[in-house]
C-alpha positions as CSV (number, residue, x, y, z in Angstrom):
1,M,94.4,-124.2,4.2
2,A,92.9,-122.8,1.0
3,E,91.2,-119.4,1.6
4,S,88.8,-117.3,-0.4
5,D,88.4,-113.5,-0.1
6,N,90.7,-113.5,2.9
7,A,88.4,-115.8,4.9
8,P,89.3,-115.8,8.6
9,W,91.2,-118.9,9.8
10,W,88.2,-120.3,11.7
11,R,85.9,-120.4,8.7
12,G,86.2,-123.9,7.4
13,C,89.0,-124.9,9.8
14,V,89.7,-128.4,11.1
15,I,89.9,-128.6,14.9
16,Y,91.4,-131.5,16.8
17,Q,90.0,-132.1,20.3
18,I,92.5,-133.2,22.9
19,Y,91.3,-134.6,26.2
20,P,94.5,-133.9,28.2
21,R,93.9,-136.5,30.9
22,S,94.0,-139.2,28.2
23,F,96.5,-137.9,25.7
24,Q,100.0,-138.5,27.1
25,D,101.4,-138.9,30.6
26,T,104.9,-137.7,31.3
27,T,105.0,-138.1,35.1
28,G,104.0,-141.8,35.5
29,D,100.9,-141.0,37.6
30,G,98.6,-142.5,35.0
31,S,97.0,-139.2,33.9
32,G,97.9,-137.1,30.9
33,D,99.4,-133.7,31.3
34,L,100.3,-130.5,29.4
35,R,103.9,-131.6,28.8
36,G,102.5,-134.7,27.3
37,V,100.3,-132.7,25.0
38,T,103.3,-130.7,23.9
39,S,105.3,-133.8,23.2
40,R,102.6,-135.1,20.9
41,L,101.7,-132.0,19.0
42,A,103.8,-133.1,16.0
43,H,101.4,-136.0,15.5
44,V,98.4,-133.6,15.5
45,A,100.1,-131.3,13.1
46,S,100.9,-134.2,10.8
47,L,97.2,-134.8,10.3
48,G,96.9,-131.4,8.5
49,V,94.5,-129.8,11.0
50,D,94.4,-126.1,11.8
51,A,93.7,-125.9,15.5
52,I,93.6,-127.9,18.7
53,W,90.7,-127.7,21.2
54,L,92.0,-128.5,24.7
55,S,89.5,-129.8,27.2
56,P,89.7,-128.3,30.7
57,F,93.0,-128.3,32.5
58,F,92.0,-125.7,35.2
59,K,92.3,-126.3,38.9
60,S,89.4,-128.6,39.9
61,P,88.4,-131.3,42.4
62,M,87.7,-133.4,39.2
63,A,84.2,-134.4,40.2
64,D,83.3,-134.1,36.5
65,M,86.8,-134.5,35.1
66,G,87.7,-130.8,35.1
67,Y,84.3,-129.4,34.1
68,D,83.9,-128.3,37.7
69,V,86.4,-125.4,37.9
70,S,87.6,-124.1,41.3
71,D,90.1,-121.5,39.8
72,Y,89.7,-120.2,36.3
73,R,93.2,-118.7,36.3
74,A,95.2,-121.8,37.5
75,V,96.4,-125.0,35.9
76,D,95.5,-128.0,38.1
77,P,98.7,-129.6,39.4
78,M,97.8,-132.9,37.8
79,F,98.2,-131.2,34.4
80,G,101.3,-129.1,35.3
81,T,101.9,-125.4,35.6
82,L,101.2,-122.2,33.8
83,D,104.7,-122.4,32.4
84,D,103.8,-125.8,31.0
85,F,100.8,-124.2,29.4
86,D,102.8,-121.4,27.9
87,A,105.3,-123.8,26.5
88,M,102.5,-125.9,24.9
89,V,101.0,-122.7,23.3
90,A,104.4,-121.8,21.9
91,E,105.0,-125.2,20.4
92,A,101.5,-125.3,18.9
93,H,102.1,-121.9,17.3
94,R,105.5,-123.1,16.0
95,L,103.8,-126.0,14.3
96,G,101.2,-123.7,12.8
97,L,98.4,-124.8,15.1
98,K,95.9,-122.4,16.7
99,V,95.0,-123.1,20.3
100,I,91.4,-123.2,21.5
101,I,90.7,-123.8,25.2
102,D,87.5,-124.9,26.9
103,Q,85.6,-122.4,29.0
104,V,83.1,-123.7,31.5
105,L,81.2,-120.5,32.4
106,S,77.7,-121.7,33.2
107,H,78.7,-123.2,36.6
108,S,81.8,-123.5,38.8
109,S,82.9,-126.1,41.3
110,E,81.4,-125.9,44.8
111,S,85.0,-125.6,45.9
112,H,85.4,-122.2,44.1
113,D,86.1,-119.3,46.4
114,W,83.1,-117.5,44.9
115,F,80.7,-120.2,46.1
116,F,82.3,-120.5,49.5
117,E,81.5,-116.8,50.0
118,S,78.1,-117.0,48.3
119,R,76.8,-119.8,50.5
120,A,78.1,-118.2,53.7
121,S,75.1,-115.9,54.1
122,R,72.3,-114.1,52.3
123,T,73.9,-110.7,52.7
124,N,77.6,-111.1,51.7
125,P,78.9,-109.3,48.6
126,K,78.6,-112.5,46.5
127,A,75.3,-113.7,47.9
128,D,73.7,-113.2,44.5
129,W,76.5,-114.7,42.4
130,Y,74.8,-118.1,42.2
131,V,71.2,-119.1,41.7
132,W,69.5,-119.4,45.1
133,A,65.9,-119.8,45.9
134,D,63.7,-120.4,48.9
135,A,62.0,-123.8,49.4
136,R,58.3,-124.1,48.8
137,P,56.1,-124.1,51.9
138,D,56.2,-127.9,52.0
139,G,60.0,-127.8,51.9
140,N,60.3,-129.0,48.3
141,A,62.5,-127.4,45.6
142,P,61.3,-124.2,44.0
143,N,60.2,-125.8,40.7
144,N,60.4,-129.0,38.7
145,W,63.7,-128.4,36.9
146,L,65.9,-131.5,36.4
147,S,69.6,-132.1,36.3
148,V,71.2,-133.4,33.1
149,F,73.0,-135.9,35.3
150,G,69.8,-137.2,37.0
151,G,67.4,-136.1,39.7
152,P,66.3,-132.6,40.7
153,A,68.4,-129.6,39.6
154,W,68.2,-128.1,43.1
155,E,70.3,-128.9,46.2
156,W,69.5,-127.8,49.7
157,D,72.2,-125.8,51.5
158,S,71.9,-126.0,55.3
159,T,73.9,-122.8,55.9
160,R,71.8,-120.4,53.8
161,R,68.7,-122.6,54.3
162,Q,68.0,-122.2,50.6
163,Y,68.2,-124.3,47.5
164,Y,70.9,-123.6,44.8
165,L,70.6,-124.5,41.1
166,H,72.8,-127.1,39.5
167,N,72.1,-128.2,35.9
168,F,74.7,-130.9,36.2
169,L,76.2,-132.4,39.4
170,A,75.2,-131.0,42.8
171,S,78.9,-130.1,43.1
172,Q,78.6,-127.8,40.1
173,P,76.4,-124.8,41.3
174,D,75.1,-122.6,38.5
175,L,76.4,-119.0,38.3
176,N,73.8,-116.2,38.2
177,F,74.2,-114.5,34.9
178,H,71.4,-112.0,35.7
179,N,74.1,-110.4,37.9
180,L,76.4,-108.2,35.8
181,E,79.2,-108.5,38.4
182,V,79.2,-112.3,37.6
183,Q,79.5,-111.6,33.9
184,D,82.3,-109.1,34.5
185,A,84.2,-111.6,36.7
186,L,83.9,-114.4,34.1
187,L,85.0,-112.1,31.2
188,D,88.0,-111.1,33.3
189,T,89.0,-114.8,33.5
190,V,88.7,-115.2,29.8
191,R,90.8,-112.1,29.2
192,F,93.5,-113.8,31.3
193,W,93.9,-116.6,28.8
194,L,93.6,-114.2,25.8
195,D,96.6,-112.3,27.2
196,R,98.5,-115.6,27.4
197,G,98.1,-116.0,23.6
198,V,95.2,-118.5,23.1
199,D,93.5,-118.2,19.8
200,G,90.0,-119.0,20.8
201,F,87.5,-120.7,23.1
202,R,85.1,-123.5,23.1
203,L,82.2,-122.5,25.3
204,D,80.8,-125.4,27.2
205,T,77.0,-125.7,27.5
206,V,76.7,-122.2,26.0
207,N,72.9,-122.1,26.1
208,Y,72.7,-122.9,29.8
209,Y,74.1,-119.6,31.1
210,V,70.9,-117.8,31.8
211,H,67.9,-119.2,33.7
212,D,64.3,-117.9,33.8
213,R,64.4,-115.2,36.5
214,W,60.8,-116.2,37.6
215,L,61.8,-119.9,38.0
216,R,58.8,-121.1,36.1
217,S,58.4,-124.9,35.9
218,N,59.1,-126.7,32.6
219,P,56.1,-128.4,31.0
220,P,56.3,-132.1,30.3
221,L,56.8,-133.3,26.7
222,A,53.6,-134.5,25.0
223,S,55.1,-138.0,24.7
224,S,55.6,-138.0,28.4
225,V,52.0,-137.1,29.0
226,A,50.9,-139.8,26.6
227,G,53.1,-142.3,28.3
228,T,55.1,-143.0,25.1
229,N,58.4,-141.4,26.1
230,T,61.0,-144.2,26.4
231,E,64.1,-142.1,27.1
232,A,66.5,-143.6,29.6
233,S,67.1,-140.1,31.2
234,T,64.3,-138.3,33.1
235,Y,65.9,-135.1,31.9
236,L,64.4,-135.8,28.4
237,Y,60.9,-136.0,29.8
238,Q,60.6,-132.2,29.9
239,E,60.4,-129.4,27.4
240,H,63.2,-127.2,28.6
241,L,61.6,-123.8,28.1
242,F,62.8,-122.1,31.3
243,D,66.0,-123.6,32.6
244,K,68.1,-122.8,29.5
245,T,68.2,-121.0,26.2
246,Q,66.8,-117.7,27.6
247,P,66.7,-114.6,25.4
248,E,69.0,-112.7,27.9
249,N,71.8,-115.1,26.9
250,L,72.2,-113.2,23.7
251,A,73.2,-110.1,25.5
252,F,76.0,-111.9,27.3
253,L,77.3,-113.5,24.1
254,T,77.4,-110.0,22.6
255,R,79.5,-108.8,25.5
256,F,81.8,-111.9,25.1
257,R,82.3,-111.2,21.4
258,A,83.0,-107.5,21.9
259,M,85.8,-108.4,24.3
260,L,87.1,-111.0,21.9
261,D,87.2,-108.5,19.0
262,E,89.6,-106.4,21.0
263,Y,92.2,-109.1,20.0
264,D,93.3,-110.0,16.5
265,D,92.3,-113.3,14.8
266,R,90.5,-114.8,17.8
267,A,87.4,-117.1,17.5
268,V,84.8,-118.7,19.7
269,V,82.7,-121.9,19.1
270,G,79.8,-122.8,21.3
271,E,78.3,-126.1,22.4
272,I,74.6,-126.2,22.1
273,G,72.5,-128.8,23.8
274,D,68.9,-127.9,23.0
275,E,66.6,-130.8,22.3
276,G,64.4,-130.1,19.2
277,R,65.6,-126.5,18.9
278,S,69.4,-126.8,18.4
279,L,69.6,-125.4,14.9
280,Q,67.3,-122.5,15.7
281,T,69.5,-121.7,18.7
282,L,72.6,-122.0,16.6
283,A,71.1,-119.5,14.1
284,A,70.4,-117.0,16.9
285,Y,73.8,-117.4,18.5
286,T,75.9,-117.1,15.3
287,T,74.1,-114.6,13.1
288,G,74.8,-110.9,13.0
289,G,78.5,-111.0,13.4
290,D,78.3,-109.9,17.0
291,K,78.0,-113.1,19.0
292,L,79.6,-116.5,18.5
293,H,81.7,-117.2,15.3
294,M,80.3,-120.8,15.1
295,C,78.5,-123.5,17.1
296,Y,78.1,-127.2,17.1
297,T,75.1,-129.2,18.1
298,F,74.4,-132.9,19.0
299,D,72.5,-133.5,15.7
300,L,75.3,-135.6,14.2
301,L,76.5,-136.9,17.6
302,G,73.7,-139.4,17.9
303,P,73.0,-143.0,16.7
304,E,71.2,-142.1,13.5
305,F,73.3,-143.0,10.4
306,S,71.5,-142.3,7.2
307,A,71.6,-140.0,4.1
308,A,68.1,-138.7,5.1
309,H,69.3,-137.6,8.5
310,V,72.5,-135.8,7.4
311,R,70.5,-134.2,4.6
312,A,67.9,-132.9,7.0
313,C,70.6,-131.5,9.3
314,V,72.3,-129.7,6.4
315,E,69.1,-128.4,4.9
316,A,67.9,-127.1,8.3
317,F,71.1,-125.2,8.8
318,E,71.3,-123.8,5.3
319,T,67.7,-122.6,5.4
320,S,67.6,-121.3,9.0
321,V,71.1,-119.7,9.3
322,S,71.6,-116.7,7.1
323,D,75.1,-115.5,8.0
324,G,76.1,-117.8,10.8
325,W,78.5,-120.8,10.7
326,V,78.3,-124.4,11.9
327,C,81.0,-126.7,13.2
328,W,80.2,-130.3,12.4
329,A,81.5,-133.2,14.6
330,F,80.7,-136.9,14.7
331,S,82.5,-137.7,18.0
332,N,83.7,-136.0,21.2
333,H,84.3,-136.7,24.9
334,D,80.6,-136.9,25.7
335,V,79.3,-139.5,23.3
336,V,79.9,-143.1,22.1
337,R,82.6,-143.0,19.4
338,H,81.0,-142.8,16.0
339,V,82.7,-145.9,14.6
340,S,80.8,-147.9,17.2
341,R,77.6,-146.0,16.9
342,W,77.4,-146.4,13.1
343,T,78.9,-149.8,12.4
344,R,76.1,-152.1,11.6
345,P,76.2,-155.7,13.0
346,G,78.7,-157.6,10.9
347,G,80.0,-154.4,9.4
348,D,83.5,-153.1,8.9
349,P,84.5,-150.4,11.4
350,D,87.4,-149.2,9.2
351,A,85.0,-148.7,6.3
352,V,82.8,-146.6,8.6
353,A,85.8,-144.6,9.7
354,R,86.9,-143.9,6.1
355,F,83.4,-143.0,5.0
356,S,82.9,-140.7,7.9
357,I,86.0,-138.6,7.6
358,L,85.4,-138.2,3.8
359,L,81.8,-137.1,4.5
360,L,82.9,-134.7,7.3
361,C,85.6,-133.2,5.0
362,C,83.0,-132.5,2.3
363,L,80.3,-130.8,4.5
364,R,80.0,-127.0,4.5
365,G,81.2,-125.6,7.8
366,S,84.2,-126.1,10.1
367,I,84.8,-129.6,11.4
368,C,86.0,-131.0,14.7
369,L,87.8,-134.3,15.2
370,Y,88.2,-136.2,18.5
371,E,91.5,-137.7,19.6
372,G,91.8,-141.3,18.5
373,E,89.2,-141.2,15.8
374,E,92.0,-140.9,13.2
375,L,93.0,-144.4,14.3
376,G,89.5,-145.7,13.9
377,L,89.2,-146.4,17.6
378,E,85.9,-148.0,18.7
379,E,84.1,-147.4,22.0
380,A,85.9,-149.2,24.8
381,V,84.0,-151.7,26.8
382,L,84.8,-151.2,30.5
383,N,83.9,-153.0,33.7
384,Y,81.8,-151.2,36.3
385,E,84.8,-151.1,38.7
386,D,86.9,-149.3,36.1
387,L,84.4,-146.4,35.7
388,R,85.3,-142.8,36.7
389,D,82.5,-140.9,35.0
390,P,79.8,-139.9,37.6
391,V,77.1,-140.5,35.0
392,G,78.1,-144.1,34.3
393,I,78.6,-144.8,38.0
394,R,75.1,-143.5,38.8
395,F,73.1,-145.0,36.0
396,W,74.9,-148.3,35.2
397,P,74.0,-150.5,33.5
398,G,71.2,-148.7,31.6
399,L,73.6,-145.8,30.8
400,K,77.3,-146.7,30.9
401,G,78.5,-143.2,30.9
402,R,81.3,-141.5,28.9
403,D,84.4,-143.4,30.0
404,G,84.3,-145.6,27.0
405,C,85.3,-142.8,24.7
406,R,87.8,-141.3,27.1
407,T,90.3,-144.1,27.4
408,P,94.0,-143.3,26.8
409,M,95.4,-142.6,23.4
410,V,97.5,-145.4,22.0
411,W,100.9,-144.4,20.6
412,Q,103.1,-147.6,20.5
413,A,101.9,-151.2,20.1
414,G,103.8,-153.4,22.5
415,A,104.9,-150.6,24.8
416,E,103.7,-150.4,28.3
417,N,100.1,-149.1,28.2
418,A,100.6,-148.5,24.5
419,G,103.1,-145.7,25.2
420,F,100.5,-143.5,27.1
421,S,102.0,-143.9,30.6
422,T,104.5,-145.9,32.6
423,G,102.1,-145.9,35.6
424,R,98.6,-147.4,35.9
425,P,96.4,-145.4,33.5
426,W,93.4,-143.6,35.0
427,L,91.3,-145.7,32.6
428,P,92.3,-149.0,31.1
429,V,93.9,-149.2,27.7
430,P,91.9,-151.8,25.7
431,A,93.9,-154.5,23.9
432,S,91.7,-153.9,20.8
433,H,93.1,-150.3,20.8
434,E,96.7,-151.2,21.1
435,V,96.8,-152.9,17.7
436,R,95.7,-149.6,16.2
437,A,98.5,-147.6,17.8
438,V,99.9,-144.6,15.9
439,D,103.3,-146.3,15.2
440,V,101.5,-149.3,13.6
441,Q,99.3,-147.1,11.4
442,N,102.2,-144.8,10.5
443,A,103.9,-147.8,8.9
444,D,100.8,-148.8,6.9
445,N,99.9,-146.7,3.8
446,S,96.5,-148.4,3.8
447,S,95.6,-147.6,7.4
448,V,92.7,-145.5,8.7
449,L,95.3,-142.9,9.8
450,A,96.8,-142.6,6.3
451,F,93.2,-142.2,4.9
452,Y,92.5,-139.4,7.4
453,R,95.7,-137.6,6.3
454,A,94.7,-137.9,2.7
455,A,91.1,-136.8,3.3
456,L,92.2,-133.7,5.2
457,A,94.8,-132.9,2.6
458,M,92.1,-133.1,-0.1
459,R,89.9,-130.7,1.9
460,R,92.8,-128.3,2.5
461,D,93.7,-128.3,-1.2
462,H,90.2,-127.5,-2.5
463,E,88.8,-124.1,-1.6
464,A,85.3,-125.3,-2.5
465,L,85.4,-127.8,0.4
466,V,86.8,-125.2,2.9
467,T,84.7,-122.1,2.4
468,G,82.6,-122.9,-0.7
469,S,78.8,-123.1,-1.0
470,I,76.7,-126.2,-0.9
471,R,73.8,-127.4,-3.0
472,L,71.9,-130.6,-2.2
473,L,70.8,-132.9,-5.1
474,D,68.0,-135.4,-5.3
475,A,69.0,-139.0,-4.6
476,E,67.0,-142.1,-4.1
477,G,67.6,-144.7,-1.4
478,D,70.3,-144.2,1.2
479,V,72.4,-141.9,-1.0
480,L,73.5,-138.3,-0.1
481,A,74.6,-136.1,-3.0
482,F,75.6,-132.5,-3.1
483,I,77.7,-129.9,-4.9
484,R,80.4,-127.7,-3.4
485,V,81.2,-124.6,-5.4
486,G,84.3,-122.4,-4.8
487,V,86.2,-119.9,-6.8
488,G,86.9,-121.5,-10.2
489,E,85.9,-125.0,-9.0
490,K,82.8,-127.2,-8.7
491,L,82.9,-130.5,-6.9
492,L,80.4,-133.3,-6.8
493,C,80.2,-135.3,-3.6
494,V,78.1,-138.5,-3.4
495,F,77.9,-140.9,-0.4
496,N,76.2,-144.3,-0.2
497,F,75.2,-144.9,3.4
498,S,73.7,-148.3,2.5
499,A,75.3,-151.7,3.4
500,S,74.6,-152.7,-0.2
501,A,75.7,-151.3,-3.6
502,A,73.8,-148.4,-5.1
503,V,73.6,-146.6,-8.5
504,W,73.1,-142.9,-8.6
505,R,72.1,-141.2,-11.9
506,L,73.9,-138.0,-12.7
507,P,71.8,-134.9,-13.3
508,G,71.8,-134.0,-17.0
509,E,73.6,-130.7,-16.3
510,I,76.7,-132.3,-15.0
511,G,79.4,-132.8,-17.6
512,A,82.7,-134.6,-17.5
513,L,83.9,-135.8,-14.1
514,T,87.4,-136.1,-12.7
515,R,87.5,-138.2,-9.6
516,L,89.5,-136.8,-6.6
517,D,88.7,-139.6,-4.1
518,G,86.3,-142.4,-3.5
519,E,85.5,-145.9,-4.9
520,A,82.8,-145.1,-7.4
521,E,83.1,-145.9,-11.1
522,V,81.8,-143.4,-13.7
523,V,79.6,-145.4,-16.1
524,G,79.2,-143.7,-19.4
525,Q,79.1,-140.3,-17.7
526,T,75.5,-140.9,-16.9
527,E,75.6,-142.7,-13.5
528,L,77.8,-143.5,-10.6
529,S,78.1,-147.1,-9.3
530,L,78.8,-147.0,-5.5
531,S,79.8,-149.9,-3.4
532,A,78.5,-150.3,0.1
533,L,79.6,-147.3,2.0
534,G,81.1,-146.1,-1.2
535,C,82.0,-142.4,-1.9
536,F,82.7,-140.2,-4.9
537,V,84.3,-136.8,-4.8
538,G,85.2,-135.2,-8.2
539,R,85.4,-132.1,-10.3
540,F,82.9,-131.4,-13.0
541,D,81.7,-128.7,-15.4
542,W,78.1,-127.7,-16.1
543,L,77.0,-128.7,-19.6
544,S,74.7,-125.6,-19.8
545,V,75.9,-122.0,-19.4
546,D,73.3,-121.4,-16.6
547,T,73.5,-123.0,-13.3
548,P,70.5,-125.3,-12.8
549,T,67.7,-123.8,-10.8
550,E,66.2,-126.7,-9.0
551,G,66.8,-126.8,-5.3
552,P,68.5,-124.1,-3.2
553,D,71.3,-122.3,-5.0
554,Y,74.1,-121.1,-2.7
555,S,76.7,-120.5,-5.3
């Protein structure tokens, strides 16, 4: 990866998310495992990425597919052993890949020893390790907080005769971060993995750690009061002022960063889910150099696919975050795959896949890819009886859950279960995915996989795309145009989001262009002709000595 001024490895890096349960099974039980991850790391390295992010593999009852941890220091037997983990880290490092692991700190499983002790009485040493509250006089929950997964965020416990808080499943009780002993214990579990050689952490639901200590109820959204809120989830009917994103969270993140800084070359990226305030939260959590290195939000993980939307997200970040850093992603294990979200009726999914990776490679920030997107995989359509995700099972058919993006990776067309497992996979392998298997696309220089490798190589070879500045340009219609500036290099990036051709007139200050990638044709050095979903990335020189002054200048 190109570097400028000895930039740390995480700044501008490319991260590849691995969902271990769906990556590669080596035991025939139908679920992926750590040895399977190790066996397929060569494929990941061949893409030209810098790091892997490994979704949870810790001991867990798997009520939420590992995001309900019962032992933070143990590998769940379905994934293997600690020795298997160490071997995976060693192989990743041999291949030049950093290893980032998921840390689910906001809540544990109800099967965790801490919770067994906490719920036993109101006076035991861990009685205050989780968020407990008395019922109101009428027996109802302490306030109106809602669970992300539906229904109240409070569950009655008959032993303590109190309610406990759960922002997600009832089997995922929230830890009490107002208790410093809890913070200490969690930091000790993180140190355990640092000492085993991991290079960084992805912090799940990082803005959910701290709750309002007075348990004040959330107000309804104005649209809910007006009766115009049409969201499928009741969680989105509230303004979440008190159940997450509390100011005390910053103090814990400072503690986390201080511990991380005791080790060389480590990094932390946080997941922010904060409706309407995500970029402000990102700014608070990444500025100052004493909290998170970077965060990602759900701003580009939704259905909106337009130049205006991406421009608004980039502008908001650039104007609100002074010295922080963003990690952009279009897909992950929680959302519909972006090829399905963004392909218009009658459109070409492969064209969307190529357009998307080129755009992602050109944005300022680090980027995260999700397993299978390099193959152009679309969201799998599953039957109700095949579902494993508690969200889909509960809310079907209005919400079909997250299983459609979690189906197994496809390695070999024609092989049993596309080479994922010799047993029955935990989720079905769609026939439409098998024809896109890695071996098929490796043999095709015009495949989506080949395009991904080329796009990532282009990003890696141009410092301006890795750590350079960004300057947005005016564009009409559904066209996004911006300039990336690095040491000794200026790049013009233009993307036509429209389903029809577009022409974009070059600013007068831009001189001769040398195309790096894309399908645009330079017409008389005055305009670019872009096909539907057409892109242009090229070098240029300013015609004038001075850099133009219109718009924000980050060079």
